[in-house]
ROVEX-497123 format. One record per residue (C-alpha): residue number from 1; residue in three letters; x, y, z. Coordinates in Angstrom, 1 decimal, always signed. Example, Ala and Ser with C-alpha at 12.3 -4.5 7.8 and 13.67 -1.06 7.14 Angstrom:
% residues 2
zake_zalum_xx_yy_zz
1_ALA_+12.3_-4.5_+7.8
2_SER_+13.7_-1.1_+7.1
This chain:
% residues 429
zake_zalum_xx_yy_zz
1_MET_-24.3_-12.5_-11.2
2_ALA_-27.2_-13.1_-13.6
3_ASP_-25.1_-14.8_-16.3
4_GLY_-23.5_-17.1_-13.7
5_SER_-20.1_-15.3_-13.7
6_PHE_-18.5_-14.1_-10.5
7_VAL_-15.7_-11.8_-9.3
8_ILE_-13.1_-12.6_-6.6
9_LEU_-10.5_-10.7_-4.7
10_ALA_-7.4_-13.0_-5.1
11_HIS_-4.7_-12.8_-2.4
12_ARG_-1.5_-13.5_-4.3
13_THR_+1.3_-12.4_-1.9
14_ALA_+1.5_-10.5_+1.4
15_THR_+1.2_-7.2_-0.4
16_GLU_-0.4_-8.1_-3.7
17_TYR_-4.0_-8.8_-4.6
18_ALA_-5.8_-9.1_-7.9
19_VAL_-9.5_-8.6_-8.8
20_GLU_-10.6_-11.3_-11.2
21_ARG_-13.8_-12.2_-13.1
22_TYR_-14.7_-15.8_-14.1
23_ASP_-17.5_-17.2_-16.2
24_LYS_-19.6_-20.1_-14.9
25_GLU_-17.1_-22.6_-16.4
26_LEU_-14.2_-21.1_-14.4
27_LYS_-12.7_-19.4_-17.5
28_ARG_-11.0_-16.3_-16.4
29_LEU_-12.4_-13.3_-18.2
30_TRP_-10.0_-10.7_-16.8
31_SER_-7.5_-10.2_-14.0
32_THR_-6.3_-6.8_-12.7
33_PRO_-3.5_-6.5_-10.1
34_LEU_-4.3_-4.6_-6.9
35_PRO_-0.9_-3.9_-5.3
36_LEU_-0.8_-2.7_-1.7
37_THR_+2.0_-1.2_+0.4
38_SER_+3.0_-2.6_+3.7
39_GLU_+0.9_+0.1_+5.4
40_GLU_-2.3_-0.9_+3.5
41_SER_-4.9_-3.6_+3.8
42_ILE_-8.3_-4.5_+2.4
43_ASP_-11.3_-3.3_+4.4
44_GLY_-14.2_-4.1_+2.1
45_PHE_-15.2_-5.6_-1.3
46_SER_-18.4_-5.4_-3.2
47_HIS_-19.8_-5.0_-6.8
48_SER_-22.7_-3.4_-8.5
49_LYS_-24.0_-4.0_-12.1
50_GLN_-21.3_-1.7_-13.5
51_GLN_-18.2_-2.0_-11.3
52_VAL_-16.2_-3.7_-8.5
53_THR_-15.0_-1.7_-5.6
54_ALA_-12.4_-2.5_-2.9
55_ILE_-12.0_-0.4_+0.2
56_VAL_-8.3_+0.1_+1.0
57_TYR_-7.3_+1.0_+4.6
58_ARG_-3.9_+2.8_+5.0
59_LYS_-2.1_+3.9_+8.2
60_ASP_+1.2_+5.7_+8.3
61_GLY_+3.0_+7.7_+11.0
62_ALA_+0.6_+10.6_+11.0
63_THR_-2.7_+9.6_+9.5
64_GLN_-5.1_+6.7_+8.7
65_SER_-7.5_+6.7_+5.8
66_LEU_-9.9_+4.7_+3.7
67_ALA_-9.9_+4.9_-0.1
68_ALA_-12.0_+3.3_-2.8
69_GLN_-10.4_+1.4_-5.7
70_SER_-12.8_+0.6_-8.5
71_PHE_-12.7_-1.7_-11.5
72_ASP_-15.0_-1.8_-14.6
73_LEU_-17.0_-5.0_-14.3
74_SER_-17.0_-5.7_-18.1
75_THR_-13.3_-5.1_-18.8
76_GLY_-11.5_-5.0_-15.4
77_LYS_-10.0_-1.6_-16.2
78_ILE_-8.8_+0.0_-13.0
79_ALA_-9.8_+3.6_-12.1
80_PRO_-7.8_+6.1_-10.1
81_GLN_-8.1_+5.5_-6.4
82_LYS_-10.3_+8.0_-4.5
83_LYS_-9.9_+8.8_-0.8
84_LEU_-13.1_+8.5_+1.1
85_THR_-12.2_+9.7_+4.6
86_GLU_-9.0_+10.5_+6.6
87_THR_-8.3_+11.0_+10.3
88_ALA_-5.3_+11.2_+12.6
89_ALA_-3.4_+8.0_+13.3
90_ARG_-4.1_+8.2_+17.1
91_ASN_-7.9_+8.3_+16.5
92_ARG_-10.3_+5.3_+16.2
93_ARG_-10.1_+3.4_+13.0
94_PRO_-12.5_+4.8_+10.4
95_GLY_-15.1_+2.6_+8.8
96_ALA_-17.1_+2.1_+5.6
97_ALA_-20.2_+0.1_+4.5
98_PHE_-21.8_-0.8_+1.1
99_SER_-25.5_-0.8_+0.2
100_LEU_-26.9_-4.2_-0.7
101_ASP_-26.7_-3.6_-4.4
102_GLY_-23.2_-2.1_-4.2
103_THR_-24.3_+1.3_-5.6
104_LYS_-23.8_+3.4_-2.4
105_ILE_-20.9_+3.7_+0.1
106_VAL_-20.9_+5.5_+3.4
107_ALA_-17.5_+6.2_+5.0
108_TRP_-17.0_+7.7_+8.4
109_GLN_-14.6_+8.8_+11.1
110_TYR_-15.1_+9.2_+14.9
111_VAL_-14.9_+12.3_+17.0
112_THR_-14.2_+11.3_+20.6
113_ARG_-13.6_+12.9_+24.0
114_ASP_-12.2_+11.0_+27.0
115_GLN_-12.4_+7.8_+24.9
116_GLN_-16.2_+8.3_+24.4
117_ILE_-17.6_+8.8_+20.9
118_ARG_-19.3_+12.2_+20.7
119_SER_-20.1_+12.3_+17.0
120_ILE_-19.4_+10.6_+13.7
121_SER_-18.4_+12.5_+10.5
122_ALA_-19.6_+10.7_+7.4
123_SER_-19.7_+11.0_+3.7
124_VAL_-22.0_+9.2_+1.2
125_TYR_-20.9_+8.2_-2.3
126_ASP_-22.5_+6.6_-5.3
127_GLU_-21.0_+3.8_-7.3
128_LYS_-19.0_+6.2_-9.4
129_LEU_-17.5_+7.6_-6.2
130_THR_-19.3_+10.9_-6.6
131_ARG_-19.8_+12.5_-3.1
132_LEU_-23.6_+12.8_-2.5
133_LYS_-23.7_+14.0_+1.1
134_ASP_-21.6_+15.0_+4.1
135_ARG_-23.2_+14.9_+7.5
136_ILE_-22.5_+14.7_+11.2
137_TYR_-24.2_+12.1_+13.4
138_ASN_-24.3_+13.9_+16.8
139_PHE_-24.6_+11.8_+20.0
140_GLN_-24.1_+14.5_+22.6
141_ASP_-27.6_+13.8_+24.0
142_LEU_-26.9_+10.1_+24.6
143_GLY_-24.2_+10.3_+27.2
144_GLY_-22.3_+7.0_+27.4
145_PHE_-23.1_+4.3_+24.9
146_PHE_-21.3_+1.1_+24.0
147_SER_-21.3_+0.5_+20.3
148_ASN_-22.6_+1.7_+17.0
149_THR_-23.1_+0.3_+13.5
150_ILE_-23.9_+2.2_+10.3
151_HIS_-26.0_+0.7_+7.5
152_ILE_-26.8_+2.3_+4.1
153_ASP_-29.7_+1.3_+1.8
154_ASN_-29.8_+1.3_-2.0
155_GLU_-31.1_+4.9_-2.0
156_GLY_-28.2_+6.2_+0.2
157_THR_-30.2_+6.6_+3.4
158_GLN_-28.2_+5.8_+6.5
159_TYR_-29.3_+3.9_+9.6
160_VAL_-27.2_+4.2_+12.7
161_THR_-27.7_+1.7_+15.5
162_LEU_-26.6_+2.3_+19.1
163_LEU_-26.6_+0.4_+22.4
164_SER_-26.8_+2.8_+25.3
165_ASP_-28.1_+3.1_+28.9
166_ASP_-25.6_+0.5_+30.3
167_MET_-26.3_-1.9_+27.4
168_LYS_-30.0_-1.9_+28.0
169_LYS_-31.5_+0.4_+25.2
170_LEU_-31.3_-0.2_+21.4
171_THR_-31.7_+2.9_+19.3
172_VAL_-31.9_+3.3_+15.5
173_ARG_-31.5_+6.7_+13.9
174_ARG_-32.4_+7.2_+10.2
175_TYR_-30.6_+10.0_+8.2
176_ARG_-31.9_+10.8_+4.7
177_ASN_-29.9_+12.7_+2.1
178_ASP_-32.7_+14.9_+0.8
179_ASN_-33.7_+16.6_+4.1
180_ALA_-32.3_+17.2_+7.6
181_ASP_-35.0_+15.3_+9.5
182_ILE_-33.7_+12.5_+11.8
183_LYS_-36.2_+9.7_+12.6
184_VAL_-35.4_+7.9_+15.9
185_MET_-36.8_+4.7_+17.3
186_SER_-35.7_+3.2_+20.6
187_VAL_-36.5_+0.2_+22.7
188_ALA_-35.3_-1.1_+26.0
189_LEU_-34.2_-4.7_+25.6
190_GLY_-32.5_-4.9_+28.9
191_GLY_-33.7_-4.0_+32.4
192_SER_-35.0_-5.7_+35.5
193_PHE_-36.8_-9.0_+34.8
194_GLU_-37.9_-11.5_+37.4
195_GLY_-35.7_-9.6_+39.9
196_LYS_-32.6_-10.0_+37.6
197_ALA_-30.7_-7.2_+36.0
198_VAL_-30.5_-8.1_+32.3
199_MET_-28.3_-6.4_+29.6
200_VAL_-27.6_-6.8_+25.9
201_PHE_-24.6_-9.1_+25.5
202_ASP_-24.5_-9.3_+21.6
203_ALA_-26.5_-7.7_+18.8
204_LYS_-26.8_-8.3_+15.1
205_PHE_-28.6_-6.3_+12.4
206_ALA_-30.0_-6.9_+8.9
207_LEU_-31.2_-4.1_+6.6
208_ARG_-33.6_-5.5_+4.0
209_PRO_-34.2_-4.2_+0.4
210_ASP_-37.5_-2.7_+1.5
211_THR_-35.5_-0.7_+4.1
212_THR_-36.9_-2.5_+7.1
213_LEU_-34.2_-3.1_+9.7
214_TYR_-34.2_-6.2_+11.8
215_ALA_-32.3_-6.5_+15.1
216_ALA_-31.5_-9.7_+17.1
217_ALA_-30.0_-9.5_+20.6
218_ILE_-28.8_-12.0_+23.0
219_CYS_-29.4_-10.8_+26.6
220_THR_-27.5_-12.0_+29.6
221_GLU_-27.8_-11.6_+33.4
222_ARG_-25.5_-8.7_+34.4
223_LEU_-24.2_-10.3_+37.6
224_THR_-23.7_-13.9_+36.5
225_GLY_-23.3_-13.6_+32.7
226_LEU_-25.9_-16.4_+32.3
227_TYR_-27.7_-16.3_+28.9
228_TYR_-31.2_-15.0_+29.5
229_SER_-33.0_-14.7_+26.2
230_LEU_-33.0_-14.0_+22.5
231_LYS_-35.0_-10.9_+21.4
232_VAL_-35.9_-9.8_+17.9
233_VAL_-37.2_-6.4_+16.8
234_LYS_-38.3_-5.2_+13.4
235_PHE_-37.9_-1.4_+12.7
236_ASP_-40.2_-0.2_+9.9
237_PHE_-39.5_+3.5_+9.0
238_ALA_-42.4_+3.8_+6.5
239_GLY_-44.9_+6.5_+7.4
240_GLU_-44.7_+7.4_+11.1
241_GLY_-42.5_+4.4_+11.8
242_THR_-43.4_+1.3_+13.8
243_MET_-41.6_-1.4_+15.8
244_LYS_-42.7_-5.0_+15.9
245_PHE_-41.4_-7.4_+18.6
246_ALA_-41.1_-11.2_+18.2
247_PRO_-41.9_-13.3_+21.3
248_GLU_-38.9_-13.6_+23.5
249_PHE_-37.0_-16.9_+23.4
250_ARG_-35.8_-17.9_+26.9
251_PHE_-32.6_-19.8_+27.4
252_LYS_-33.9_-22.2_+30.0
253_PRO_-32.2_-25.3_+31.4
254_GLU_-34.2_-27.4_+28.9
255_TYR_-32.4_-25.6_+26.1
256_LEU_-29.0_-26.3_+27.6
257_ALA_-29.9_-30.0_+27.8
258_GLU_-30.8_-29.9_+24.1
259_VAL_-27.4_-28.4_+23.3
260_ASN_-25.5_-31.0_+25.4
261_LYS_-27.4_-33.8_+23.7
262_ALA_-26.7_-32.5_+20.2
263_THR_-23.0_-31.9_+21.0
264_GLN_-22.5_-34.9_+23.3
265_SER_-21.1_-32.6_+26.0
266_THR_-21.8_-31.8_+29.7
267_ALA_-21.6_-28.0_+29.7
268_LYS_-23.0_-26.4_+32.9
269_ARG_-24.0_-23.2_+31.1
270_LEU_-24.2_-21.5_+27.7
271_GLU_-21.2_-19.4_+26.9
272_ASP_-19.1_-18.0_+24.0
273_VAL_-22.2_-18.1_+21.7
274_TYR_-22.4_-15.0_+19.4
275_LEU_-24.9_-13.9_+16.7
276_THR_-23.5_-14.3_+13.2
277_ASP_-26.4_-14.1_+10.6
278_LEU_-30.0_-13.0_+10.1
279_LEU_-31.3_-14.9_+7.1
280_PHE_-34.5_-14.4_+5.1
281_THR_-36.3_-16.7_+2.6
282_GLU_-38.5_-15.7_-0.3
283_GLU_-41.5_-16.7_+1.8
284_LYS_-40.3_-14.1_+4.4
285_GLN_-39.3_-16.6_+7.0
286_MET_-36.4_-15.5_+9.1
287_VAL_-33.6_-17.7_+10.5
288_ILE_-31.2_-16.4_+13.1
289_VAL_-27.8_-18.1_+13.4
290_ALA_-25.4_-18.0_+16.4
291_GLU_-22.1_-19.8_+16.7
292_LYS_-20.0_-20.8_+19.6
293_LYS_-16.4_-19.4_+19.2
294_TYR_-13.6_-19.1_+21.7
295_GLU_-9.9_-19.0_+22.1
296_GLU_-8.3_-21.9_+24.0
297_GLY_-6.3_-19.4_+26.1
298_GLY_-3.6_-16.9_+25.3
299_ASP_-2.5_-15.4_+22.0
300_ALA_-0.4_-18.5_+21.2
301_SER_-3.3_-21.0_+21.6
302_PRO_-5.6_-22.5_+19.0
303_VAL_-9.1_-21.1_+18.4
304_HIS_-12.3_-23.1_+18.2
305_ALA_-15.7_-22.8_+16.5
306_ARG_-18.3_-25.2_+17.8
307_GLU_-22.0_-25.7_+17.4
308_LEU_-24.4_-23.5_+15.4
309_HIS_-27.6_-22.4_+17.1
310_LEU_-30.5_-21.8_+14.6
311_PHE_-33.8_-20.1_+15.5
312_GLY_-36.6_-20.1_+12.9
313_TYR_-39.5_-17.5_+12.7
314_ASN_-42.4_-17.4_+10.3
315_GLU_-43.5_-14.4_+8.1
316_PHE_-45.4_-13.0_+11.1
317_GLN_-42.3_-12.9_+13.3
318_LEU_-43.4_-15.8_+15.4
319_PRO_-40.8_-18.3_+16.6
320_GLU_-41.6_-21.8_+15.2
321_TRP_-38.5_-24.0_+15.7
322_HIS_-34.9_-24.1_+16.9
323_SER_-32.1_-26.5_+15.9
324_ILE_-28.5_-27.1_+17.0
325_ILE_-25.9_-28.2_+14.5
326_ASP_-22.8_-29.9_+16.0
327_LYS_-19.4_-29.1_+14.6
328_LYS_-15.9_-29.1_+15.9
329_GLN_-13.5_-26.8_+14.1
330_VAL_-10.0_-25.9_+15.3
331_ALA_-7.6_-23.4_+13.8
332_SER_-4.0_-22.6_+14.6
333_PRO_-3.2_-19.2_+16.3
334_ALA_-1.8_-17.9_+13.0
335_GLU_-5.1_-18.6_+11.2
336_ALA_-7.3_-17.5_+14.1
337_PHE_-11.0_-17.2_+13.3
338_ALA_-10.2_-16.7_+9.6
339_GLY_-9.6_-20.5_+9.3
340_ILE_-12.9_-21.6_+10.8
341_GLY_-16.6_-20.7_+10.8
342_TYR_-19.0_-21.3_+7.9
343_ARG_-20.5_-20.0_+4.7
344_VAL_-24.3_-19.8_+4.2
345_GLY_-26.7_-19.4_+1.3
346_VAL_-30.5_-19.2_+1.1
347_PHE_-32.3_-21.0_-1.8
348_GLY_-36.1_-21.1_-1.7
349_SER_-37.1_-22.4_+1.6
350_GLU_-33.7_-24.0_+2.3
351_ILE_-30.6_-22.7_+4.1
352_HIS_-27.3_-24.2_+2.9
353_ILE_-24.4_-24.2_+5.3
354_LEU_-20.9_-25.0_+4.3
355_THR_-18.1_-25.9_+6.8
356_GLN_-14.6_-27.2_+6.5
357_GLU_-14.2_-30.1_+9.0
358_ASN_-12.5_-33.3_+9.7
359_LEU_-15.3_-35.9_+10.1
360_LYS_-14.7_-39.6_+10.6
361_GLY_-11.0_-39.0_+9.6
362_LYS_-11.8_-37.2_+6.4
363_SER_-10.9_-33.5_+5.9
364_ASP_-13.4_-32.0_+3.4
365_LEU_-15.9_-29.2_+2.7
366_TYR_-19.2_-30.3_+4.2
367_LEU_-22.7_-29.2_+3.2
368_ARG_-25.8_-29.2_+5.5
369_ARG_-29.2_-28.3_+4.3
370_VAL_-31.8_-26.8_+6.7
371_ASN_-35.5_-26.6_+6.0
372_ALA_-36.4_-23.0_+7.0
373_GLN_-40.0_-23.9_+7.6
374_THR_-39.4_-26.8_+10.0
375_GLY_-35.8_-26.6_+11.1
376_VAL_-35.0_-30.1_+10.0
377_VAL_-31.3_-30.5_+9.3
378_GLN_-30.0_-33.0_+6.7
379_PRO_-26.8_-34.9_+7.6
380_ALA_-23.5_-33.3_+6.6
381_LYS_-22.5_-34.3_+3.1
382_GLY_-18.9_-34.2_+2.0
383_LEU_-18.2_-32.6_-1.3
384_GLY_-15.3_-34.8_-2.2
385_LEU_-12.4_-32.5_-2.6
386_ASN_-8.8_-33.8_-2.2
387_VAL_-7.3_-31.5_+0.3
388_ALA_-4.4_-31.3_+2.7
389_ASN_-5.2_-32.6_+6.2
390_ASP_-3.0_-30.4_+8.4
391_GLN_-3.2_-27.3_+10.6
392_GLN_-2.6_-24.9_+7.7
393_LEU_-5.5_-23.3_+6.0
394_ALA_-7.0_-25.9_+3.7
395_TYR_-10.1_-23.9_+2.6
396_VAL_-10.5_-20.2_+2.5
397_LYS_-14.1_-19.8_+3.4
398_ASP_-14.2_-16.2_+2.1
399_PHE_-13.6_-17.6_-1.4
400_THR_-16.5_-20.1_-1.2
401_ALA_-19.7_-19.2_-2.9
402_TRP_-22.8_-20.6_-4.7
403_LEU_-23.3_-19.9_-8.4
404_ASP_-26.8_-21.6_-8.0
405_PRO_-28.3_-24.1_-5.5
406_LYS_-26.4_-27.0_-7.2
407_THR_-23.1_-25.3_-8.1
408_ILE_-20.4_-24.2_-5.6
409_VAL_-17.1_-22.6_-6.3
410_GLY_-14.3_-22.6_-3.7
411_VAL_-10.6_-22.8_-3.3
412_SER_-8.5_-25.6_-1.7
413_ARG_-4.8_-26.5_-1.2
414_PRO_-4.6_-29.9_-2.8
415_SER_-1.6_-31.2_-0.8
416_LYS_+0.6_-30.4_+2.2
417_LYS_+3.5_-29.5_-0.1
418_SER_+1.4_-27.1_-2.2
419_ALA_+1.6_-23.4_-1.3
420_ALA_-0.9_-22.4_-4.0
421_LEU_-4.7_-22.4_-3.8
422_GLN_-6.7_-24.1_-6.5
423_LEU_-10.1_-22.9_-7.7
424_ASN_-12.7_-25.6_-7.8
425_LYS_-16.2_-25.9_-9.2
426_ILE_-18.4_-28.5_-7.4
427_ALA_-21.7_-29.9_-8.7
428_VAL_-23.9_-30.9_-5.8
429_LYS_-26.2_-33.8_-6.4
């Protein structure tokens, strides 16, 4: 926040959380318990300038629902819980999303037939949880489609993204609250190229404050699963609406050779690489981040997070560089992917990436800085925390954040015998 303070969702026991606010010196300003039943879990967490809101998911024998639990940002006073949406327990799990500034929420439930989504029933709320709009997103005209994501901007406008036509077409539909008009933009990212059937394997979206929507997609060959290319599209809904396409980045053998050199491996193909972030600098450069993540095999096996793939674009959406960051993270089956991965922050023309790794025999939180204009990556720098070096969760990456470019807050477990997590403030030189 502007004054350097921050709020956290503290996980105290299996069924008890607390929302807490701290000042920049780690002095706790207030703490409010958020008790949950065994049928409840946290599905979302955000804040605006006035309040903090947690989304609580509940499933019992007959129904499943999403409710909003809000707290006054100044005092921590808890407000009555408000149910956002409810559906039958046998239906698909409902969802919710926040706007970037935390002042709008969209909550939805699915209407299906023969396991296929036919429509989505949604409600839009402001930060005081006043219902602004109810609406139906109808997909009867699409036939079969694979996935959908719903985004909401600071004005409450909703953007629904869909992959259809056997994973070849990407469609974005815009729904406003002040009229019934639906603006639709579609583009075929898959198809037949060089005699090969190509499909969208993975997609990631980013809604910007100016309401432009960016989509990045990794495309693969349908028959072999070989990685084919990275495609980027900008959807601008201003006026009549336009789409802008970045030049395609092809995953050629030369790129695989770069990955093997950076990771000191001998992989025969790219695999298990998924899009994780679309980042933007003040100079309007864009950096796309993908991460290699996989399970070793079976539910009782460790999970791994390996190298990061970074792709840099200038303000005109032209690709300028790519970099590979080697890392080797392993988590136990109980921790799964919650115990690995990374945190990222954007400061000026720099991308800051934090990972918890064991490098040269030292378990620590490591910082890497990436120049968003050139792609140059500075060597990993340990932050010097004294932490337990074992297979239990040493850092909770969801509780690691920047107060400013030189100040990081995070939690650690200082010894193997300690069950408690310790909040730390780290000054980066």
